[in-house]
C-alpha positions as CSV (number, residue, x, y, z in Angstrom):
1,M,-37.3,31.9,10.1
2,F,-34.4,33.9,8.6
3,A,-33.1,34.8,12.1
4,M,-33.1,31.2,13.3
5,K,-31.3,30.0,10.1
6,L,-28.7,32.8,10.5
7,T,-28.3,31.9,14.2
8,L,-27.7,28.2,13.3
9,I,-25.2,29.2,10.6
10,L,-23.3,31.5,12.9
11,L,-23.3,28.9,15.7
12,G,-22.0,26.2,13.3
13,A,-19.2,28.6,12.1
14,L,-18.2,29.5,15.6
15,L,-18.2,25.8,16.6
16,Y,-16.0,24.9,13.6
17,L,-13.6,27.8,14.3
18,V,-13.3,26.9,18.0
19,G,-12.7,23.3,17.1
20,T,-10.1,24.2,14.5
21,L,-8.2,26.6,16.8
22,G,-8.5,24.1,19.6
23,W,-7.1,21.3,17.5
24,F,-4.2,23.1,15.8
25,G,-3.5,25.6,18.5
26,W,-3.6,23.4,21.6
27,L,-4.3,19.7,21.4
28,G,-2.5,18.8,18.1
29,L,0.6,20.7,19.1
30,D,0.6,19.1,22.5
31,L,0.5,15.7,20.9
32,L,3.3,16.5,18.6
33,D,5.4,17.9,21.4
34,T,4.9,14.6,23.4
35,G,6.7,12.7,20.6
36,T,5.6,9.2,21.5
37,T,4.4,6.9,18.8
38,E,0.9,6.8,20.3
39,A,0.7,10.6,20.5
40,L,1.8,10.9,16.9
41,L,-0.8,8.4,15.8
42,Y,-3.5,10.3,17.7
43,A,-2.3,13.6,16.0
44,F,-2.4,11.9,12.6
45,V,-5.9,10.5,13.2
46,G,-7.2,13.8,14.6
47,T,-5.9,15.7,11.6
48,C,-7.5,13.2,9.2
49,A,-10.8,13.6,11.1
50,W,-10.5,17.4,10.8
51,L,-9.8,17.1,7.1
52,L,-12.9,14.8,6.6
53,I,-15.1,17.2,8.6
54,T,-13.8,20.2,6.5
55,F,-14.3,18.3,3.2
56,G,-17.9,17.3,4.3
57,L,-18.7,20.8,5.3
58,A,-17.4,22.2,2.0
59,I,-19.5,19.6,0.0
60,H,-22.6,20.5,2.1
61,I,-22.1,24.2,1.4
62,I,-21.6,23.7,-2.3
63,K,-24.6,21.4,-2.6
64,T,-26.8,23.7,-0.6
65,A,-25.8,26.9,-2.5
66,R,-25.9,25.5,-6.0
67,P,-29.2,25.6,-7.7
68,A,-30.5,22.2,-8.9
69,S,-30.0,21.4,-12.6
70,P,-33.1,20.7,-14.7
71,L,-32.2,17.1,-14.8
72,D,-32.4,16.8,-11.0
73,K,-36.0,18.2,-10.8
74,P,-38.7,15.6,-10.9
75,E,-41.4,16.0,-13.6
76,V,-44.9,16.4,-12.5
């Protein structure tokens, strides 16, 4: 079970890294170089989407890693 969980974590990290490098290293820069209003709007929306994904991923990691408080545990 540990190997599968580690594989999924590494695959997710690789996918996030490839997406980040692809956006900021290739697609985002190409949109900014184009310079049209439509391309700049796409660049802005893409960067906002990347920020939302990053924020959601950070929240997920924090909620998963932090132990639950005694108030969150249901009483039996």
